[in-house]
PQR file with spaces between the fields and no chain letter, atoms N, CA, C, O and H, PARSE charges and radii, in Angstrom:
ATOM       1  N    UNK     1      13.896    6.309   -7.290 -0.4000 1.5000
ATOM       2  CA   UNK     1      13.593    5.322   -7.428 -0.0000 2.0000
ATOM       3  C    UNK     1      12.026    5.223   -7.526  0.5500 1.7000
ATOM       4  O    UNK     1      11.363    5.989   -6.828 -0.5500 1.4000
ATOM       5  N    UNK     2      11.410    4.341   -8.336 -0.4000 1.5000
ATOM       6  CA   UNK     2       9.987    4.174   -8.462 -0.0000 2.0000
ATOM       7  C    UNK     2       9.481    3.481   -7.521  0.5500 1.7000
ATOM       8  O    UNK     2      10.104    2.623   -6.896 -0.5500 1.4000
ATOM       9  H    UNK     2      11.949    3.718   -8.903  0.4000 1.0000
ATOM      10  N    UNK     3       8.300    3.792   -7.336 -0.4000 1.5000
ATOM      11  CA   UNK     3       7.748    2.940   -6.228 -0.0000 2.0000
ATOM      12  C    UNK     3       6.542    2.275   -6.791  0.5500 1.7000
ATOM      13  O    UNK     3       5.945    2.770   -7.747 -0.5500 1.4000
ATOM      14  H    UNK     3       7.793    4.489   -7.844  0.4000 1.0000
ATOM      15  N    UNK     4       6.143    1.098   -6.188 -0.4000 1.5000
ATOM      16  CA   UNK     4       5.076    0.306   -6.567 -0.0000 2.0000
ATOM      17  C    UNK     4       4.130    0.089   -5.750  0.5500 1.7000
ATOM      18  O    UNK     4       4.472   -0.725   -4.893 -0.5500 1.4000
ATOM      19  H    UNK     4       6.627    0.696   -5.411  0.4000 1.0000
ATOM      20  N    UNK     5       2.906    0.524   -5.618 -0.4000 1.5000
ATOM      21  CA   UNK     5       1.776    0.300   -4.596 -0.0000 2.0000
ATOM      22  C    UNK     5       0.657   -0.795   -4.892  0.5500 1.7000
ATOM      23  O    UNK     5       0.005   -0.719   -5.933 -0.5500 1.4000
ATOM      24  H    UNK     5       2.628    1.185   -6.314  0.4000 1.0000
ATOM      25  N    UNK     6       0.464   -1.702   -4.069 -0.4000 1.5000
ATOM      26  CA   UNK     6      -0.570   -2.508   -3.916 -0.0000 2.0000
ATOM      27  C    UNK     6      -1.747   -1.902   -3.350  0.5500 1.7000
ATOM      28  O    UNK     6      -1.778   -0.930   -2.596 -0.5500 1.4000
ATOM      29  H    UNK     6       0.994   -1.764   -3.223  0.4000 1.0000
ATOM      30  N    UNK     7      -2.959   -2.753   -3.907 -0.4000 1.5000
ATOM      31  CA   UNK     7      -4.341   -2.780   -3.231 -0.0000 2.0000
ATOM      32  C    UNK     7      -4.252   -3.557   -2.113  0.5500 1.7000
ATOM      33  O    UNK     7      -4.576   -3.128   -1.006 -0.5500 1.4000
ATOM      34  H    UNK     7      -2.934   -3.543   -4.519  0.4000 1.0000
ATOM      35  N    UNK     8      -3.864   -4.600   -2.290 -0.4000 1.5000
ATOM      36  CA   UNK     8      -3.715   -5.674   -1.484 -0.0000 2.0000
ATOM      37  C    UNK     8      -2.196   -6.017   -1.177  0.5500 1.7000
ATOM      38  O    UNK     8      -1.347   -6.335   -2.011 -0.5500 1.4000
ATOM      39  H    UNK     8      -3.600   -4.949   -3.189  0.4000 1.0000
ATOM      40  N    UNK     9      -2.005   -5.867    0.398 -0.4000 1.5000
ATOM      41  CA   UNK     9      -0.545   -5.704    0.740 -0.0000 2.0000
ATOM      42  C    UNK     9      -0.103   -7.291    0.888  0.5500 1.7000
ATOM      43  O    UNK     9       1.076   -7.643    0.915 -0.5500 1.4000
ATOM      44  H    UNK     9      -2.694   -5.609    1.076  0.4000 1.0000
ATOM      45  N    UNK    10      -1.097   -8.091    0.970 -0.4000 1.5000
ATOM      46  CA   UNK    10      -1.033   -9.732    0.554 -0.0000 2.0000
ATOM      47  C    UNK    10      -0.148   -9.948   -0.296  0.5500 1.7000
ATOM      48  O    UNK    10       0.796  -10.697   -0.044 -0.5500 1.4000
ATOM      49  H    UNK    10      -2.055   -7.805    0.949  0.4000 1.0000
ATOM      50  N    UNK    11      -0.310   -9.242   -1.628 -0.4000 1.5000
ATOM      51  CA   UNK    11       0.395   -9.823   -2.965 -0.0000 2.0000
ATOM      52  C    UNK    11       1.468   -9.118   -2.530  0.5500 1.7000
ATOM      53  O    UNK    11       2.301   -9.973   -2.230 -0.5500 1.4000
ATOM      54  H    UNK    11      -1.077   -8.633   -1.833  0.4000 1.0000
ATOM      55  N    UNK    12       1.856   -8.195   -2.354 -0.4000 1.5000
ATOM      56  CA   UNK    12       3.101   -7.400   -1.916 -0.0000 2.0000
ATOM      57  C    UNK    12       3.860   -8.366   -1.011  0.5500 1.7000
ATOM      58  O    UNK    12       5.000   -8.637   -1.388 -0.5500 1.4000
ATOM      59  H    UNK    12       1.180   -7.500   -2.597  0.4000 1.0000
ATOM      60  N    UNK    13       3.409   -8.960    0.168 -0.4000 1.5000
ATOM      61  CA   UNK    13       4.027   -9.977    0.899 -0.0000 2.0000
ATOM      62  C    UNK    13       4.345  -11.119    0.383  0.5500 1.7000
ATOM      63  O    UNK    13       5.314  -11.722    0.842 -0.5500 1.4000
ATOM      64  H    UNK    13       2.483   -8.740    0.475  0.4000 1.0000
ATOM      65  N    UNK    14       3.643  -11.618   -0.612 -0.4000 1.5000
ATOM      66  CA   UNK    14       3.661  -13.069   -1.118 -0.0000 2.0000
ATOM      67  C    UNK    14       4.829  -12.920   -2.451  0.5500 1.7000
ATOM      68  O    UNK    14       5.528  -13.890   -2.742 -0.5500 1.4000
ATOM      69  H    UNK    14       2.855  -11.127   -0.985  0.4000 1.0000
ATOM      70  N    UNK    15       4.943  -11.628   -3.190 -0.4000 1.5000
ATOM      71  CA   UNK    15       6.361  -11.336   -3.772 -0.0000 2.0000
ATOM      72  C    UNK    15       7.455  -11.381   -3.346  0.5500 1.7000
ATOM      73  O    UNK    15       8.381  -12.015   -3.852 -0.5500 1.4000
ATOM      74  H    UNK    15       4.375  -10.839   -2.954  0.4000 1.0000
ATOM      75  N    UNK    16       7.516  -10.474   -2.002 -0.4000 1.5000
ATOM      76  CA   UNK    16       8.962  -10.728   -1.285 -0.0000 2.0000
ATOM      77  C    UNK    16       8.858  -11.760   -0.134  0.5500 1.7000
ATOM      78  O    UNK    16       9.708  -11.652    0.750 -0.5500 1.4000
ATOM      79  H    UNK    16       6.764   -9.959   -1.591  0.4000 1.0000
ATOM      80  N    UNK    17       7.944  -12.737   -0.019 -0.4000 1.5000
ATOM      81  CA   UNK    17       7.973  -13.838    0.541 -0.0000 2.0000
ATOM      82  C    UNK    17       8.264  -13.507    1.999  0.5500 1.7000
ATOM      83  O    UNK    17       9.121  -14.166    2.588 -0.5500 1.4000
ATOM      84  H    UNK    17       7.253  -12.825   -0.736  0.4000 1.0000
ATOM      85  N    UNK    18       7.640  -12.579    2.588 -0.4000 1.5000
ATOM      86  CA   UNK    18       7.637  -12.013    3.812 -0.0000 2.0000
ATOM      87  C    UNK    18       6.232  -12.031    4.621  0.5500 1.7000
ATOM      88  O    UNK    18       5.384  -11.154    4.455 -0.5500 1.4000
ATOM      89  H    UNK    18       6.944  -12.043    2.110  0.4000 1.0000
ATOM      90  N    UNK    19       6.078  -13.086    5.487 -0.4000 1.5000
ATOM      91  CA   UNK    19       4.672  -13.163    6.183 -0.0000 2.0000
ATOM      92  C    UNK    19       4.852  -12.857    7.710  0.5500 1.7000
ATOM      93  O    UNK    19       3.925  -13.129    8.474 -0.5500 1.4000
ATOM      94  H    UNK    19       6.767  -13.798    5.622  0.4000 1.0000
ATOM      95  N    UNK    20       6.070  -12.274    8.203 -0.4000 1.5000
ATOM      96  CA   UNK    20       6.236  -12.076    9.631 -0.0000 2.0000
ATOM      97  C    UNK    20       5.163  -10.941   10.080  0.5500 1.7000
ATOM      98  O    UNK    20       4.662  -10.091    9.345 -0.5500 1.4000
ATOM      99  H    UNK    20       6.822  -12.054    7.582  0.4000 1.0000
ATOM     100  N    UNK    21       4.952  -11.122   11.360 -0.4000 1.5000
ATOM     101  CA   UNK    21       4.129  -10.060   12.303 -0.0000 2.0000
ATOM     102  C    UNK    21       5.029   -8.815   12.052  0.5500 1.7000
ATOM     103  O    UNK    21       6.212   -8.686   11.736 -0.5500 1.4000
ATOM     104  H    UNK    21       5.360  -11.813   11.957  0.4000 1.0000
ATOM     105  N    UNK    22       3.897   -7.849   12.343 -0.4000 1.5000
ATOM     106  CA   UNK    22       4.413   -6.672   12.311 -0.0000 2.0000
ATOM     107  C    UNK    22       5.517   -6.193   13.145  0.5500 1.7000
ATOM     108  O    UNK    22       6.311   -5.330   12.772 -0.5500 1.4000
ATOM     109  H    UNK    22       2.936   -7.954   12.600  0.4000 1.0000
ATOM     110  N    UNK    23       5.548   -6.802   14.335 -0.4000 1.5000
ATOM     111  CA   UNK    23       6.466   -6.563   15.662 -0.0000 2.0000
ATOM     112  C    UNK    23       8.040   -7.288   14.699  0.5500 1.7000
ATOM     113  O    UNK    23       9.172   -6.978   15.070 -0.5500 1.4000
ATOM     114  H    UNK    23       4.903   -7.504   14.638  0.4000 1.0000
ATOM     115  N    UNK    24       7.864   -7.996   13.795 -0.4000 1.5000
ATOM     116  CA   UNK    24       9.235   -8.524   13.546 -0.0000 2.0000
ATOM     117  C    UNK    24       9.540   -7.995   11.932  0.5500 1.7000
ATOM     118  O    UNK    24      10.248   -8.583   11.115 -0.5500 1.4000
ATOM     119  H    UNK    24       6.944   -8.248   13.494  0.4000 1.0000
ATOM     120  N    UNK    25       8.788   -6.705   11.724 -0.4000 1.5000
ATOM     121  CA   UNK    25       9.221   -6.399    9.950 -0.0000 2.0000
ATOM     122  C    UNK    25       9.877   -5.075   10.319  0.5500 1.7000
ATOM     123  O    UNK    25       9.685   -4.271   11.231 -0.5500 1.4000
ATOM     124  H    UNK    25       8.213   -6.227   12.388  0.4000 1.0000
ATOM     125  N    UNK    26      10.830   -5.137    9.152 -0.4000 1.5000
ATOM     126  CA   UNK    26      11.672   -4.213    8.921 -0.0000 2.0000
ATOM     127  C    UNK    26      11.221   -3.201    7.977  0.5500 1.7000
ATOM     128  O    UNK    26      11.903   -2.262    7.567 -0.5500 1.4000
ATOM     129  H    UNK    26      10.986   -5.789    8.411  0.4000 1.0000
ATOM     130  N    UNK    27       9.854   -3.506    7.624 -0.4000 1.5000
ATOM     131  CA   UNK    27       9.257   -2.668    6.163 -0.0000 2.0000
ATOM     132  C    UNK    27       7.814   -2.061    6.919  0.5500 1.7000
ATOM     133  O    UNK    27       6.808   -2.100    6.210 -0.5500 1.4000
ATOM     134  H    UNK    27       9.300   -4.270    7.958  0.4000 1.0000
ATOM     135  N    UNK    28       7.687   -1.597    8.085 -0.4000 1.5000
ATOM     136  CA   UNK    28       6.547   -1.097    8.507 -0.0000 2.0000
ATOM     137  C    UNK    28       6.315    0.009    8.111  0.5500 1.7000
ATOM     138  O    UNK    28       5.123    0.145    7.835 -0.5500 1.4000
ATOM     139  H    UNK    28       8.504   -1.565    8.662  0.4000 1.0000
ATOM     140  N    UNK    29       7.048    1.076    7.917 -0.4000 1.5000
ATOM     141  CA   UNK    29       6.945    2.109    7.231 -0.0000 2.0000
ATOM     142  C    UNK    29       6.173    2.199    5.727  0.5500 1.7000
ATOM     143  O    UNK    29       5.294    2.980    5.365 -0.5500 1.4000
ATOM     144  H    UNK    29       8.016    0.965    8.141  0.4000 1.0000
ATOM     145  N    UNK    30       6.826    1.117    5.002 -0.4000 1.5000
ATOM     146  CA   UNK    30       6.568    0.953    3.404 -0.0000 2.0000
ATOM     147  C    UNK    30       5.335    0.282    3.455  0.5500 1.7000
ATOM     148  O    UNK    30       4.569    0.549    2.529 -0.5500 1.4000
ATOM     149  H    UNK    30       7.540    0.482    5.296  0.4000 1.0000
ATOM     150  N    UNK    31       4.879   -0.657    4.442 -0.4000 1.5000
ATOM     151  CA   UNK    31       3.631   -1.121    4.542 -0.0000 2.0000
ATOM     152  C    UNK    31       2.202    0.168    4.917  0.5500 1.7000
ATOM     153  O    UNK    31       1.039    0.191    4.515 -0.5500 1.4000
ATOM     154  H    UNK    31       5.501   -0.874    5.194  0.4000 1.0000
ATOM     155  N    UNK    32       2.918    1.049    5.781 -0.4000 1.5000
ATOM     156  CA   UNK    32       2.011    1.979    6.191 -0.0000 2.0000
ATOM     157  C    UNK    32       1.463    2.889    5.078  0.5500 1.7000
ATOM     158  O    UNK    32       0.267    3.084    4.857 -0.5500 1.4000
ATOM     159  H    UNK    32       3.863    1.031    6.108  0.4000 1.0000
ATOM     160  N    UNK    33       2.678    3.511    4.294 -0.4000 1.5000
ATOM     161  CA   UNK    33       2.763    4.329    3.263 -0.0000 2.0000
ATOM     162  C    UNK    33       1.582    3.373    2.154  0.5500 1.7000
ATOM     163  O    UNK    33       0.691    3.951    1.532 -0.5500 1.4000
ATOM     164  H    UNK    33       3.649    3.353    4.474  0.4000 1.0000
ATOM     165  N    UNK    34       1.719    2.451    2.111 -0.4000 1.5000
ATOM     166  CA   UNK    34       0.942    1.601    0.845 -0.0000 2.0000
ATOM     167  C    UNK    34      -0.225    1.388    1.082  0.5500 1.7000
ATOM     168  O    UNK    34      -1.022    1.358    0.145 -0.5500 1.4000
ATOM     169  H    UNK    34       2.443    1.981    2.616  0.4000 1.0000
ATOM     170  N    UNK    35      -0.771    1.120    2.784 -0.4000 1.5000
ATOM     171  CA   UNK    35      -1.995    1.093    3.061 -0.0000 2.0000
ATOM     172  C    UNK    35      -2.708    2.354    2.982  0.5500 1.7000
ATOM     173  O    UNK    35      -3.850    2.457    2.534 -0.5500 1.4000
ATOM     174  H    UNK    35      -0.123    1.144    3.546  0.4000 1.0000
ATOM     175  N    UNK    36      -1.876    3.490    3.512 -0.4000 1.5000
ATOM     176  CA   UNK    36      -2.722    4.909    3.526 -0.0000 2.0000
ATOM     177  C    UNK    36      -2.885    5.362    1.935  0.5500 1.7000
ATOM     178  O    UNK    36      -3.954    5.911    1.665 -0.5500 1.4000
ATOM     179  H    UNK    36      -0.948    3.407    3.876  0.4000 1.0000
ATOM     180  N    UNK    37      -2.084    5.214    1.032 -0.4000 1.5000
ATOM     181  CA   UNK    37      -2.333    5.434   -0.459 -0.0000 2.0000
ATOM     182  C    UNK    37      -3.427    4.509   -0.956  0.5500 1.7000
ATOM     183  O    UNK    37      -4.233    5.023   -1.731 -0.5500 1.4000
ATOM     184  H    UNK    37      -1.216    4.769    1.252  0.4000 1.0000
ATOM     185  N    UNK    38      -3.582    3.326   -0.667 -0.4000 1.5000
ATOM     186  CA   UNK    38      -4.320    2.348   -0.997 -0.0000 2.0000
ATOM     187  C    UNK    38      -5.780    2.821   -0.508  0.5500 1.7000
ATOM     188  O    UNK    38      -6.779    2.988   -1.207 -0.5500 1.4000
ATOM     189  H    UNK    38      -2.927    2.908   -0.037  0.4000 1.0000
ATOM     190  N    UNK    39      -5.653    2.967    0.695 -0.4000 1.5000
ATOM     191  CA   UNK    39      -7.323    3.535    1.142 -0.0000 2.0000
ATOM     192  C    UNK    39      -7.571    4.888    0.495  0.5500 1.7000
ATOM     193  O    UNK    39      -8.700    5.032    0.028 -0.5500 1.4000
ATOM     194  H    UNK    39      -4.842    2.831    1.263  0.4000 1.0000
ATOM     195  N    UNK    40      -6.850    5.755    0.398 -0.4000 1.5000
ATOM     196  CA   UNK    40      -7.185    6.815   -0.102 -0.0000 2.0000
ATOM     197  C    UNK    40      -7.845    7.036   -1.346  0.5500 1.7000
ATOM     198  O    UNK    40      -8.879    7.694   -1.457 -0.5500 1.4000
ATOM     199  H    UNK    40      -5.933    5.638    0.778  0.4000 1.0000
ATOM     200  N    UNK    41      -7.045    6.303   -2.575 -0.4000 1.5000
ATOM     201  CA   UNK    41      -7.589    5.697   -3.886 -0.0000 2.0000
ATOM     202  C    UNK    41      -8.749    5.241   -3.758  0.5500 1.7000
ATOM     203  O    UNK    41      -9.658    5.737   -4.424 -0.5500 1.4000
ATOM     204  H    UNK    41      -6.205    5.768   -2.484  0.4000 1.0000
ATOM     205  N    UNK    42      -8.988    4.194   -2.877 -0.4000 1.5000
ATOM     206  CA   UNK    42     -10.325    3.305   -2.799 -0.0000 2.0000
ATOM     207  C    UNK    42     -11.537    4.342   -2.576  0.5500 1.7000
ATOM     208  O    UNK    42     -12.576    4.310   -3.235 -0.5500 1.4000
ATOM     209  H    UNK    42      -8.249    3.791   -2.336  0.4000 1.0000
ATOM     210  N    UNK    43     -11.252    5.278   -1.540 -0.4000 1.5000
ATOM     211  CA   UNK    43     -12.017    6.444   -0.818 -0.0000 2.0000
ATOM     212  C    UNK    43     -12.624    7.312   -2.265  0.5500 1.7000
ATOM     213  O    UNK    43     -13.712    7.139   -2.813 -0.5500 1.4000
ATOM     214  H    UNK    43     -10.408    5.304   -1.005  0.4000 1.0000
ATOM     215  N    UNK    44     -11.830    8.011   -2.546 -0.4000 1.5000
ATOM     216  CA   UNK    44     -11.835    8.508   -3.982 -0.0000 2.0000
ATOM     217  C    UNK    44     -12.420    7.760   -4.803  0.5500 1.7000
ATOM     218  O    UNK    44     -13.363    8.409   -5.256 -0.5500 1.4000
ATOM     219  H    UNK    44     -10.946    8.152   -2.101  0.4000 1.0000
ATOM     220  N    UNK    45     -12.391    6.844   -5.209 -0.4000 1.5000
ATOM     221  CA   UNK    45     -13.022    5.857   -6.377 -0.0000 2.0000
ATOM     222  C    UNK    45     -14.600    5.674   -5.653  0.5500 1.7000
ATOM     223  O    UNK    45     -15.559    5.967   -6.366 -0.5500 1.4000
ATOM     224  H    UNK    45     -11.625    6.317   -4.841  0.4000 1.0000
ATOM     225  N    UNK    46     -14.794    5.311   -4.598 -0.4000 1.5000
ATOM     226  CA   UNK    46     -16.123    5.177   -3.926 -0.0000 2.0000
ATOM     227  C    UNK    46     -16.890    6.537   -4.207  0.5500 1.7000
ATOM     228  O    UNK    46     -17.922    6.681   -4.863 -0.5500 1.4000
ATOM     229  H    UNK    46     -14.015    5.073   -4.019  0.4000 1.0000
ATOM     230  N    UNK    47     -16.176    7.450   -3.586 -0.4000 1.5000
ATOM     231  CA   UNK    47     -17.060    8.766   -3.813 -0.0000 2.0000
ATOM     232  C    UNK    47     -16.938    9.577   -5.172  0.5500 1.7000
ATOM     233  O    UNK    47     -17.267   10.747   -5.362 -0.5500 1.4000
ATOM     234  H    UNK    47     -15.338    7.333   -3.053  0.4000 1.0000
ATOM     235  N    UNK    48     -16.425    8.739   -6.008 -0.4000 1.5000
ATOM     236  CA   UNK    48     -16.293    9.374   -7.647 -0.0000 2.0000
ATOM     237  C    UNK    48     -15.629   10.826   -7.570  0.5500 1.7000
ATOM     238  O    UNK    48     -15.920   11.846   -8.194 -0.5500 1.4000
ATOM     239  H    UNK    48     -16.158    7.788   -5.854  0.4000 1.0000
ATOM     240  N    UNK    49     -15.004   10.680   -6.957 -0.4000 1.5000
ATOM     241  CA   UNK    49     -13.999   11.923   -6.853 -0.0000 2.0000
ATOM     242  C    UNK    49     -12.558   11.505   -7.736  0.5500 1.7000
ATOM     243  O    UNK    49     -11.790   10.561   -7.550 -0.5500 1.4000
ATOM     244  H    UNK    49     -14.768    9.851   -6.449  0.4000 1.0000
ATOM     245  N    UNK    50     -12.520   12.622   -8.787 -0.4000 1.5000
ATOM     246  CA   UNK    50     -11.211   11.998   -9.447 -0.0000 2.0000
ATOM     247  C    UNK    50     -10.236   13.090   -9.343  0.5500 1.7000
ATOM     248  O    UNK    50     -10.463   14.283   -9.544 -0.5500 1.4000
ATOM     249  H    UNK    50     -13.143   13.389   -8.938  0.4000 1.0000
ATOM     250  N    UNK    51      -9.097   12.533   -8.997 -0.4000 1.5000
ATOM     251  CA   UNK    51      -7.948   13.470   -8.698 -0.0000 2.0000
ATOM     252  C    UNK    51      -6.808   12.712   -9.333  0.5500 1.7000
ATOM     253  O    UNK    51      -6.764   11.508   -9.589 -0.5500 1.4000
ATOM     254  H    UNK    51      -8.913   11.564   -8.833  0.4000 1.0000
ATOM     255  N    UNK    52      -5.984   13.547   -9.518 -0.4000 1.5000
ATOM     256  CA   UNK    52      -4.384   12.943  -10.108 -0.0000 2.0000
ATOM     257  C    UNK    52      -3.995   12.573   -8.519  0.5500 1.7000
ATOM     258  O    UNK    52      -4.414   13.045   -7.463 -0.5500 1.4000
ATOM     259  H    UNK    52      -6.020   14.525   -9.310  0.4000 1.0000
ATOM     260  N    UNK    53      -3.036   11.552   -8.800 -0.4000 1.5000
ATOM     261  CA   UNK    53      -2.303   10.896   -7.449 -0.0000 2.0000
ATOM     262  C    UNK    53      -0.830   10.891   -7.852  0.5500 1.7000
ATOM     263  O    UNK    53      -0.399   10.023   -8.612 -0.5500 1.4000
ATOM     264  H    UNK    53      -2.696   11.168   -9.658  0.4000 1.0000
ATOM     265  N    UNK    54      -0.073   11.832   -7.360 -0.4000 1.5000
ATOM     266  CA   UNK    54       1.210   11.940   -7.426 -0.0000 2.0000
ATOM     267  C    UNK    54       1.756   12.603   -6.080  0.5500 1.7000
ATOM     268  O    UNK    54       1.198   13.310   -5.241 -0.5500 1.4000
ATOM     269  H    UNK    54      -0.423   12.537   -6.743  0.4000 1.0000
ATOM     270  N    UNK    55       3.060   12.108   -6.190 -0.4000 1.5000
ATOM     271  CA   UNK    55       3.980   12.694   -5.173 -0.0000 2.0000
ATOM     272  C    UNK    55       4.718   13.810   -5.273  0.5500 1.7000
ATOM     273  O    UNK    55       5.433   14.163   -4.336 -0.5500 1.4000
ATOM     274  H    UNK    55       3.514   11.534   -6.872  0.4000 1.0000
């Protein structure tokens, strides 16, 4: 199954209409994975490190 990541997880939350606090969420793992990937991509961009991103 394909995965879609967002630079801004607020957009993701808006699309799935879920703004609950982290304690009430059932998608904590997906949010954490998205956060890590987005931050890694941002760091690579800021440092001008050009890499292929894949799993």
